[in-house]
N, C-alpha and C positions, 0 to 999 in steps of 0.2 A: 459770112463775108462783110467785111469795115470798111469803105471807104471815108476818108476825110476830104471836103470840096473847099475850095476858096478860089471864084472866078476862074474855076476849071469846066467850065462847059462845054467847051470847046476839045476839050482831052475826054470828059465823062461818057459819050455815045461810043468812042471805037474801045474802050475800057468794057462799058457795058454790053458791047456786040462781041468781045469774046468770053465774058464768063456764058451769056446767054447758049454758046456751044462747047461748053466742057461736057467731057465723057461723065464726069459725074457732078450733078448741078450743085449750086449752093443752095442749102435749105433757105436760107433767107441772104437778103443784101441789101446793108444797114446806108447812109448816106449820112453823114452828120457836116452840115455845110457852115462853114464859120462865118457865117454874115455877108455874103458876099454881095456885090454891090452891080455887078453886072449884069446889064438887062439879059444878055442871050444865056448866064448861066440860071439866072432864076427862073426863066422862062423855061427851060430844058428840064428844072426839078421839078417845078408844076407838071408837067406832063410826064413823069414816071410813075405809074401806078404798081408797076411790078416790084420797087423797092421800099422798104421803110423809109422814108425822108424828115431830118431834122432839119428847123433852120433856124441856125442859132442866132441868139439876140446881137453877140457882139461875137467877135473874131477871139477863140479862148486857148490858140494852138492845136498844133495836132496833136501831143499826148494827150491833152485835157479833153481834147474830142474824142479821142480814142475811147478811153474812160470812160465819157458819157456814154458811145457805142456800147460798150462791153457791160454797163450798168447794170442791167438786168438779164443777162445772160443767166442763164441754168448751170450747175454744178454737170460736168462733164462736158460742156458745150465748148467746142474749138471755136477762136475770132481768129480766119484769114485777114487779116491787115493788107490792104490795097491802095496805093494811090493813084489816082486819077491816069498819071499820064503812064501805067503797066499795062501793056497788054499782054496777058497770058497767053501762052500755048491752050490749045484743049483740051490737053491732060494734065492739065497742072494740077488742079485739087484731086483730079484721080490718085496721081502720082505722092501729094502729097500727106492723102489718105492714106495710100498704100506704106508709109514713112510712120506713121503714127502708128498701125497694125505692126509693124517689124520693130520697132523700136519705142514700144509706150516708155519704156523709163526715160525718155529725153524729154525735156522742159519747154523746147519750143523748137519748132520746123520752118523749113526756109526754101522758097525755089532757089536755083540757080538764074540769075542776072543780067543778063548778056548787055554788052555796051551799045546803045541804039542808035552810034555811027558807026561804031565797028563789030558785027557780033561774034568775032573771034576773039573779042576782050571781053573780062566779066566786069560786071558792074557790081553786083555783089553777091555773094554766098551767104546772106546770114548776115547782120550785124553781132559785133563783139561787143561784150561790155566789161570793161573794167571795172574792178572793185573802187577805184576812185570817181567812176559816174562816166569814165570819158568812154566814146562809142567809136569805132569804127565800121566800114565795111571791108567785111572779110574775103580775101583773094582779089580785092580792088585791082584793077591794069593786067593783071594775070594774063595769060594767053589760055583761053577754054582748053585746049590739048594739053598744057601741061598738069593741069590739075585735075580732069575727068577719063 
């Protein structure tokens, strides 16, 4: 599990609380903090003993921070990238790992993410990446019942 943080202490607690009740617990939670300046965030990160926390010397951006998290994973390991403002259902990781078993040929897996302001709408169903490098949120704004 990899989480990139930047001044997000107010969000991390709820995110980590959701991970604590997963039916399939993550093997490890790694947090890379992009040089937060918020005292609340720094205090909270300092209290976390159940996570592998790295506080970077400067903000290197989301992608580079994820690369740091992934840099010492071993072959065959999976990295579930999660934003601090994502609050997953208790069976999220179990369902993702079931998808891995069911579709081993897939290159990536993503949960269905619902809008925080209207749970009848999809926020994201895995980002899509064009060969040009442009990315977009799959099914963004579509009603849940139109695709599920």
